[in-house]
C-alpha positions in Angstrom: 0.0 0.0 0.0 1.3 3.5 -0.9 1.2 5.1 2.5 3.4 8.0 1.3 0.4 9.6 -0.4 -0.6 13.0 0.8 -3.9 14.8 0.2 -2.3 17.0 -2.5 -0.7 14.1 -4.3 -3.9 12.0 -4.1 -6.0 14.7 -5.7 -3.4 15.1 -8.5 -3.0 11.4 -8.9 -6.8 10.9 -9.4 -7.1 13.7 -12.0 -4.0 12.6 -13.9 -5.2 9.0 -14.0 -8.5 9.9 -15.5 -7.0 12.5 -17.8 -4.9 9.7 -19.3 -8.1 7.7 -19.8 -9.6 10.5 -22.0 -11.6 12.4 -19.3 -12.0 16.1 -19.2 -11.0 17.4 -15.8 -13.6 19.8 -14.4 -13.1 21.9 -11.3 -15.3 21.7 -8.2 -18.7 23.3 -8.5 -19.9 25.7 -5.7 -21.0 24.3 -2.3 -24.2 26.2 -3.0 -26.3 24.2 -5.5 -27.0 26.0 -8.8 -30.8 26.5 -9.2 -31.5 23.6 -6.9 -34.0 23.9 -4.1 -33.5 20.2 -3.2 -30.9 20.7 -0.6 -29.0 23.5 1.1 -25.5 22.4 0.0 -23.8 20.2 -2.6 -23.9 16.9 -0.8 -22.2 14.5 -3.3 -19.9 14.7 -6.3 -22.7 13.8 -8.7 -25.0 16.6 -7.4 -23.9 19.3 -9.8 -24.0 16.8 -12.7 -27.6 15.6 -12.3 -28.9 17.4 -15.5 -26.1 15.7 -17.5 -26.8 12.3 -16.0 -30.4 12.9 -17.0 -29.4 13.4 -20.6 -28.4 17.0 -21.1 -25.0 17.2 -23.0 -22.1 18.4 -20.9 -19.9 21.1 -22.6 -16.8 19.2 -21.7 -17.9 15.9 -23.2 -18.9 12.4 -22.2 -16.0 11.6 -19.9 -15.5 13.8 -16.8 -13.4 13.7 -13.6 -13.1 16.1 -10.7 -12.6 16.7 -7.0 -15.8 18.1 -5.6 -16.3 20.2 -2.4 -19.2 18.7 -0.4 -21.1 19.5 2.9 -23.4 17.1 4.8 -24.9 18.3 8.0 -27.1 15.4 9.0 -24.4 14.0 11.3 -23.2 17.2 13.0 -23.7 15.5 16.4 -21.4 12.7 15.4 -18.5 15.0 14.6 -15.8 14.4 17.1 -15.5 10.7 16.5 -12.8 9.1 14.3 -14.5 9.6 10.9 -17.4 12.1 10.7 -16.8 15.5 9.0 -19.3 18.1 7.8 -17.1 19.2 4.9 -15.4 16.6 2.7 -13.9 16.2 -0.8 -15.2 13.6 -3.2 -13.0 12.3 -6.0 -15.3 11.4 -8.9 -15.5 10.3 -12.5 -18.4 9.9 -14.9 -19.3 8.4 -18.2 -22.3 10.1 -19.8 -23.4 7.3 -22.2 -19.8 6.3 -23.1 -17.9 3.5 -21.4 -19.6 1.1 -18.9 -18.8 -1.8 -16.5 -16.0 -3.4 -18.4 -13.8 -0.3 -18.5 -14.9 1.1 -15.2 -14.1 -2.0 -13.1 -10.8 -2.5 -14.9 -9.8 1.1 -14.2 -11.0 0.8 -10.6 -8.8 -2.3 -10.1 -5.8 -0.6 -11.7 -6.1 2.5 -9.6 -6.5 0.5 -6.4 -3.7 -2.0 -7.0 -1.1 -0.5 -9.3 2.2 0.5 -7.5 1.9 3.7 -9.7 -1.3 4.6 -7.8 -2.6 3.3 -4.5 -0.7 0.0 -4.5 -3.1 -2.1 -2.4 -2.5 -5.8 -2.6 -5.5 -7.6 -4.3 -5.8 -10.1 -1.4 -6.5 -7.1 0.9 -9.5 -6.0 -1.2 -13.1 -7.1 -1.3 -16.0 -6.0 -3.5 -19.8 -6.2 -3.3 -22.2 -6.4 -6.2 -26.0 -6.4 -6.5 -27.6 -9.8 -5.5 -30.6 -9.3 -7.7 -34.3 -9.4 -6.9 -37.8 -9.5 -8.5 -37.1 -6.1 -10.1 -33.7 -6.6 -11.6 -31.3 -9.5 -12.2 -28.2 -10.5 -10.2 -25.1 -8.5 -11.4 -23.0 -11.5 -12.5 -21.3 -9.3 -15.1 -19.6 -7.1 -12.5 -18.6 -10.1 -10.4 -17.0 -11.8 -13.4 -15.1 -8.7 -14.3 -13.7 -8.3 -10.8 -12.6 -11.9 -10.7 -11.0 -11.5 -14.1 -9.1 -8.5 -12.9 -7.6 -10.5 -9.9 -10.0 -10.2 -7.0 -10.3 -13.6 -5.3 -13.7 -15.1 -5.9 -14.1 -15.6 -2.1 -13.8 -11.8 -1.8 -16.8 -11.0 -4.0 -20.1 -10.6 -2.1 -23.6 -10.4 -3.5 -25.7 -8.0 -1.4 -29.3 -6.8 -1.7 -30.7 -3.4 -2.8 -30.2 -1.8 0.5 -26.4 -2.3 0.1 -25.8 -2.3 -3.7 -28.3 -0.2 -5.5 -28.4 3.5 -6.4 -32.0 4.8 -6.5 -33.3 7.6 -8.7 -33.1 11.2 -7.6 -36.9 11.2 -7.2 -39.6 8.6 -7.4 -38.7 8.0 -11.0 -35.6 8.3 -13.2 -32.2 6.7 -13.8 -31.0 4.2 -11.3 -29.1 0.9 -11.1 -26.7 -1.5 -9.3 -23.5 -0.4 -7.8 -20.3 -2.2 -6.9 -18.5 -1.1 -3.7 -14.8 -1.7 -2.9 -13.5 -2.4 0.6 -10.1 -2.7 2.3 -9.8 -5.5 4.8 -8.7 -4.5 8.3 -8.2 -6.7 11.3 -10.1 -10.0 11.7 -13.6 -10.8 10.6 -16.3 -11.0 13.3 -17.3 -14.5 12.3 -18.1 -16.9 9.5 -20.9 -14.7 8.2 -18.8 -11.5 8.2 -19.3 -9.5 5.0 -19.3 -5.9 3.9 -22.9 -5.7 5.1 -21.9 -5.8 8.7 -20.5 -3.0 10.8 -17.7 -4.9 12.6 -15.0 -2.7 10.9 -13.3 -5.6 9.0 -14.5 -4.2 5.7 -13.7 -0.5 5.2 -15.4 1.0 2.1 -13.0 3.0 -0.1 -14.9 3.5 -3.4 -18.2 3.1 -5.1 -19.0 2.6 -8.8 -22.7 3.2 -9.7 -24.0 1.8 -13.0 -27.1 3.7 -14.1 -28.6 1.2 -16.5 -32.3 1.3 -15.6 -35.1 3.9 -15.6 -37.7 3.5 -12.9 -41.1 4.4 -14.3 -44.1 5.9 -12.6 -45.7 2.4 -12.2 -42.6 1.1 -10.4 -41.1 -0.8 -13.3 -37.4 -0.9 -14.1 -36.8 -0.4 -17.8 -33.3 -0.9 -19.4 -31.9 2.5 -20.6 -30.4 2.9 -24.0 -27.9 5.5 -22.7 -26.1 4.1 -19.7 -24.1 6.2 -17.3 -21.3 5.6 -14.8 -21.0 7.7 -11.6 -18.2 7.0 -9.1 -17.1 8.4 -5.8 -14.1 8.1 -3.5 -14.0 10.1 -0.3 -10.6 11.9 0.0 -10.6 12.0 3.8 -11.5 8.4 4.3 -9.1 7.1 1.6 -6.2 9.2 3.1 -7.0 7.8 6.6 -6.7 4.2 5.2 -3.6 4.8 3.1 -1.8 6.7 5.8 -2.6 4.1 8.4 -4.3 6.5 10.8 -7.1 5.7 13.2 -8.9 9.0 12.5 -9.3 11.4 9.6 -8.2 14.1 12.1 -4.7 12.5 12.1 -4.2 12.8 8.4 -2.2 15.6 6.8 -5.4 17.4 6.0 -6.0 18.2 9.7 -2.6 18.0 11.4 -1.7 21.7 10.8 -5.1 22.8 12.0 -5.1 20.6 15.1 -1.5 21.8 15.8 -2.8 25.4 15.8 -5.6 24.5 18.2 -3.0 22.8 20.5 -0.8 25.9 20.5 -3.7 28.2 21.3 -5.3 26.0 24.0 -2.2 24.5 25.6 -3.9 21.1 25.5 -2.5 18.0 23.8 -4.5 16.1 21.1 -5.0 12.6 22.4 -4.3 13.3 26.0 -7.9 13.2 27.0 -11.1 12.0 25.3 -12.9 15.2 26.1 -10.2 17.5 24.8 -9.6 15.4 21.7 -13.3 15.5 20.8 -13.4 19.2 21.4 -10.4 19.8 19.1 -11.9 17.6 16.4 -15.2 19.6 16.5 -13.4 22.9 16.4 -11.2 21.8 13.5 -14.1 20.4 11.5 -16.6 23.2 12.1 -14.1 26.0 11.4 -12.9 24.2 8.3 -16.4 23.9 7.0 -17.2 27.5 7.9 -14.1 28.7 6.0 -15.2 26.9 2.8 -18.8 28.1 3.2 -17.8 31.8 3.5 -15.0 31.5 1.0 -17.1 29.8 -1.7 -17.7 31.6 -4.9 -21.3 32.0 -3.7 -20.1 32.6 -0.2 -22.7 32.9 2.5 -23.0 34.8 5.7 -24.6 33.9 9.0 -28.4 34.2 9.3 -31.4 32.4 11.0 -32.5 30.4 7.9 -31.2 28.0 5.3 -27.4 28.0 4.6 -26.8 30.9 6.9 -28.4 29.1 9.8 -26.1 26.0 9.3 -23.1 28.3 9.1 -24.2 30.0 12.4 -24.9 26.7 14.0 -21.4 25.4 13.1 -19.6 28.6 14.3 -21.5 28.8 17.5 -20.9 25.1 18.3 -17.2 25.6 17.5 -17.1 28.7 19.8 -18.6 26.6 22.6 -15.8 24.0 22.4 -13.2 26.7 22.0 -14.2 28.0 25.4 -14.2 24.4 26.7 -10.5 24.2 25.6 -9.6 27.4 27.4 -8.9 29.3 24.2 -9.4 33.1 24.1 -11.9 35.3 22.1 -10.4 35.9 18.7 -8.5 32.6 18.6 -11.1 31.2 16.2 -9.7 33.5 13.5 -6.2 31.9 13.9 -7.8 28.5 13.5 -9.5 29.8 10.3 -6.1 31.1 9.1 -4.6 27.7 9.6 -7.4 26.2 7.5 -6.8 28.7 4.7 -3.0 28.1 4.8 -3.6 24.3 4.5 -6.0 24.5 1.6 -4.9 27.6 -0.4 -3.0 25.6 -2.9 -5.9 23.4 -3.9 -8.5 26.1 -3.4 -7.0 29.5 -4.1 -10.4 31.2 -3.6 -9.9 30.8 0.1 -6.8 32.9 0.1 -8.5 35.5 -2.1 -11.4 35.7 0.4 -9.3 35.5 3.6 -10.3 38.9 4.9 -14.0 38.3 4.2 -13.8 34.9 6.0 -12.0 36.3 9.0 -14.4 39.3 9.3 -17.5 37.1 9.1 -16.2 34.6 11.7 -15.2 37.4 14.1 -18.5 39.2 13.6 -20.4 36.0 14.5 -18.2 35.4 17.5 -18.9 38.9 18.8 -22.6 38.5 18.2 -22.6 35.2 20.0 -20.6 36.5 22.9 -23.2 39.2 23.6 -25.9 36.6 24.0 -24.1 33.5 25.2 -23.8 34.3 28.9 -27.3 35.6 29.1 -28.6 32.5 27.3 -26.7 30.1 29.6 -28.0 32.0 32.7 -31.6 31.7 31.3 -31.1 28.0 30.7 -29.8 27.5 34.3 -32.7 29.5 35.6 -35.3 27.4 33.8 -33.5 24.2 35.0 -34.0 25.5 38.5 -37.8 25.4 38.3 -38.1 22.5 35.8 -40.5 19.8 36.8 -39.5 16.4 35.4 -36.7 15.7 33.0 -37.9 17.5 29.9 -37.3 21.1 28.8 -40.5 22.4 27.0 -40.5 23.4 23.4 -41.6 26.8 24.4 -38.6 27.3 26.6 -36.3 26.0 23.9 -37.8 28.4 21.4 -37.4 31.3 23.8 -33.7 30.5 24.0 -33.5 30.4 20.2 -35.6 33.5 19.5 -34.3 35.7 22.4 -30.7 34.5 22.9 -29.7 33.1 19.5 -29.3 29.6 20.8 -29.4 26.9 18.1 -31.8 24.2 19.3 -28.9 21.7 19.0 -27.0 23.7 21.6 -29.9 23.7 24.0 -30.1 19.9 23.4 -26.5 19.5 24.3 -26.7 21.6 27.4 -29.8 19.6 28.5 -28.0 16.2 27.8 -25.0 17.3 29.9 -27.5 17.6 32.8 -29.3 14.3 32.1 -32.3 16.2 30.6 -34.3 15.8 27.4 -36.0 18.5 25.3 -39.4 18.6 23.6 -38.1 18.8 20.1 -41.5 18.3 18.4 -43.0 21.3 20.2 -40.0 23.4 19.4 -40.2 22.5 15.7 -43.8 23.5 15.6 -43.1 26.9 17.1 -40.1 27.3 14.8 -42.2 26.6 11.7 -44.8 29.2 12.8 -41.9 31.7 13.3 -40.6 31.1 9.8 -44.0 31.5 8.2 -44.7 34.8 10.1 -41.3 36.2 9.0 -41.7 35.0 5.4 -38.1 33.9 5.7 -38.5 30.2 6.0 -36.9 27.6 3.8 -38.9 27.0 0.7 -40.3 23.5 -0.1 -37.4 21.4 -1.5 -37.7 19.2 -4.5 -35.8 16.4 -6.2 -33.7 17.3 -9.3 -32.1 20.5 -10.6 -35.0 22.9 -10.5 -38.4 22.1 -8.9 -39.1 20.2 -12.1 -38.6 20.5 -15.9 -42.1 21.7 -16.8 -42.7 24.6 -19.2 -43.9 26.8 -16.4 -40.6 26.3 -14.4 -38.5 26.8 -17.6 -40.3 30.1 -18.3 -39.6 31.4 -14.7 -36.0 30.2 -15.0 -35.7 32.2 -18.3 -37.2 35.2 -16.5 -34.4 35.2 -13.9 -32.0 36.0 -16.7 -33.9 39.0 -17.8 -34.4 40.2 -14.2 -30.7 39.7 -13.5 -29.8 42.0 -16.4 -32.6 44.5 -15.5 -31.2 44.7 -11.9 -27.7 45.6 -13.1 -29.2 48.2 -15.4 -31.6 49.9 -13.0 -29.2 49.9 -10.1 -26.3 50.9 -12.4 -24.1 48.4 -10.9 -22.4 45.5 -12.7 -21.4 44.0 -9.3 -25.1 43.0 -8.7 -24.7 39.3 -9.1 -26.8 36.2 -8.5 -26.3 34.5 -5.1 -28.8 31.8 -5.5 -32.3 31.0 -6.8 -35.2 28.7 -6.0 -37.6 28.2 -8.9 -40.9 26.3 -9.0 -43.7 26.2 -11.5 -45.5 28.9 -9.5 -42.8 31.5 -8.7 -39.2 32.4 -8.8 -37.0 33.4 -5.8 -33.8 35.2 -6.7 -31.0 36.3 -4.3 -28.5 38.9 -5.4 -25.7 41.0 -4.0 -26.7 44.6 -3.1 -26.2 46.6 0.1 -29.6 48.2 0.6 -33.4 47.8 -0.1 -34.7 48.7 -3.5 -37.0 51.7 -3.7 -40.5 51.2 -5.1 -39.4 53.1 -8.2 -36.5 50.8 -8.7 -38.7 47.7 -8.3 -41.2 49.0 -10.9 -38.3 50.0 -13.3 -37.0 46.4 -13.1 -40.4 45.0 -13.9 -40.7 47.4 -16.8 -37.4 46.4 -18.4 -38.2 42.7 -18.0 -41.7 43.1 -19.6 -40.2 45.1 -22.5 -37.8 42.2 -23.1 -40.8 39.7 -23.0 -42.8 41.9 -25.4 -39.9 41.9 -27.9 -40.4 38.2 -28.3 -36.8 37.4 -29.1 -35.5 33.8 -29.4 -33.6 32.2 -26.5 -30.5 30.8 -28.2 -27.8 28.5 -26.7 -24.2 28.3 -27.7 -21.2 26.3 -26.4 -18.0 28.3 -26.1 -14.9 28.7 -24.0 -14.8 30.8 -20.9 -12.6 33.3 -22.7 -15.0 33.6 -25.6 -17.9 34.0 -23.1 -16.0 36.8 -21.4 -15.2 38.5 -24.7 -18.9 38.5 -25.6 -19.8 40.1 -22.3 -21.7 37.0 -20.9 -22.7 37.3 -17.2 -21.4 34.5 -15.0 -19.0 33.5 -12.2 -15.9 32.9 -14.4 -14.4 30.3 -12.1 -12.5 27.3 -13.4 -15.5 25.1 -12.4 -16.9 25.7 -15.9 -14.1 23.7 -17.5 -13.0 24.3 -21.1 -16.5 25.0 -22.5 -19.7 26.6 -21.1 -23.3 27.0 -22.3 -24.2 30.6 -22.9 -27.9 31.6 -23.3 -28.6 34.7 -25.3 -31.9 36.7 -25.5 -31.5 39.4 -28.1 -29.7 42.4 -26.7 -31.3 41.9 -23.3 -29.3 39.1 -21.7 -26.3 36.9 -22.3 -25.5 34.5 -19.4 -23.7 31.3 -18.6 -26.3 28.8 -17.4 -27.6 25.2 -17.6 -31.1 23.8 -17.3 -34.4 24.3 -19.1 -35.4 27.6 -20.8 -38.3 28.9 -22.9 -37.8 29.0 -26.7 -38.7 32.7 -26.9 -39.2 35.5 -24.4 -42.7 36.1 -25.7 -43.8 32.8 -24.1 -43.2 34.1 -20.6 -46.3 36.2 -19.9 -46.4 39.3 -17.8 -43.6 39.6 -15.1 -44.5 40.9 -11.7 -42.3 41.3 -8.6 -44.3 40.2 -5.5 -41.7 41.1 -2.8 -38.2 42.5 -2.4 -36.6 41.9 1.0 -33.3 41.2 2.8 -31.9 37.6 2.5 -28.7 38.1 4.6 -26.0 40.6 5.1 -25.3 42.3 1.7 -27.8 40.1 -0.1 -31.3 41.0 -1.2 -34.1 38.6 -2.3 -36.8 39.1 -4.9 -39.9 36.9 -5.3 -41.7 37.2 -8.6 -44.3 35.6 -10.8 -45.4 35.3 -14.4 -49.1 36.1 -15.1 
């Protein structure tokens, strides 16, 4: 096994390997999904590529590879153990209707076992394949291909759908069997030990998904003519295995960050379970916050959506910083260590260093003002608590008045052997969001809410409105920060430092409706980023676009880099009306609009 591999060399090795196999290397997409109300963050390498897996041609071709920034927040409470992280990097490659199982399994075996790459001995590997059921047959093809490569037949396991099947993004759509790769560690738990058990003998390192079926509305699985491959290898987990570490926090990704925490706290990593857990939480949460703020669509702290997650992570980090005996302001030095560690792979972090530091310190200052008062309030309510459960009303007061995330109240309660009434809190929280009109919108599966004509028209209208905002506000720095589009309405976030006047709102409406009345065609061209720039196209000209981009043009009104469905002509849109203009977060405004 090549245990000399570092995070930087593994990223480069992955991209070089697939470049040699004819893949276009595309840069990481934003952590904030493009036109996707499904989730708050990019949660997997395939997430930004869903439209292309569904059939839309990718500007870079049919073979793609990248290292994608991802955030998953469902396991925040687990962070602090050996493996859980909220931010992670996913090494991925895709075939969009090009190669399939034969090539992919052979390449997977080569990358895993070749001394030029990971250098893992074949006898230390195991794989699982789909066992088959009434819907779809047993994946004998993948099993035979692995055995032909050199995997011992006794190391090939047939497992059911719950283990080896990748479902569609929604109730219908592309899906299929996958094959997962494992490194063997320690001894099996018994004669029935397999990759399906959690004893730790089998450590998953890679997953190849073969999208070969389409699940129909009546629940049938029909073979697809165009078959895709989607693979994913977690950088952190793979490094942990290759470097022979017990925890991802002991890999080269985290060592400089943890060292800075040690220096600031005077505590030693590994000396005590409590301090080690606290250091891991601080390292993870600050790392994730740095990437969230430093992203090309960087976010700021707020009480809803992405901003709420950022605030929750920072406030939780601050709590454990205090537990470690660190001082106010030290969090900025931890953030600086993160930027220093990652600036070579992600130069946008260095470019945004001041913005990142300012936002983190602002949030620390905000939290400091309310933290002591909130803790005093919590201690007070514990004093007259009857029973062992803190009411939802009391939890909501801590959130609404003192800025306490519910998760923090839950932790404080657990430390005292108490529970909280989470259900009642959620009910009050939902009512609060509805009253403030700032709640998270309904989330959908897929790129936009759907691919209906109504959604496509509203998506098209966002282009016209984007240009109209720049024109009316006389500011080319007015840029999109996110959107959420359904068949009924559009929601568009953009950078601007103040509320729009009523006159400005009406002027934006007027320009958009003039563009609609002109009934110009909506044309799409593929071109290089340099060509798009030269033509004055609007877009975030980051390397994530790869060699070619799609540029949508609407007469002289709009020219913008984009993907997804659009109307054929502006005249199809109907009358555009802005329903509401409001604040979204610091320096970001939000418009809600409809087509009538």
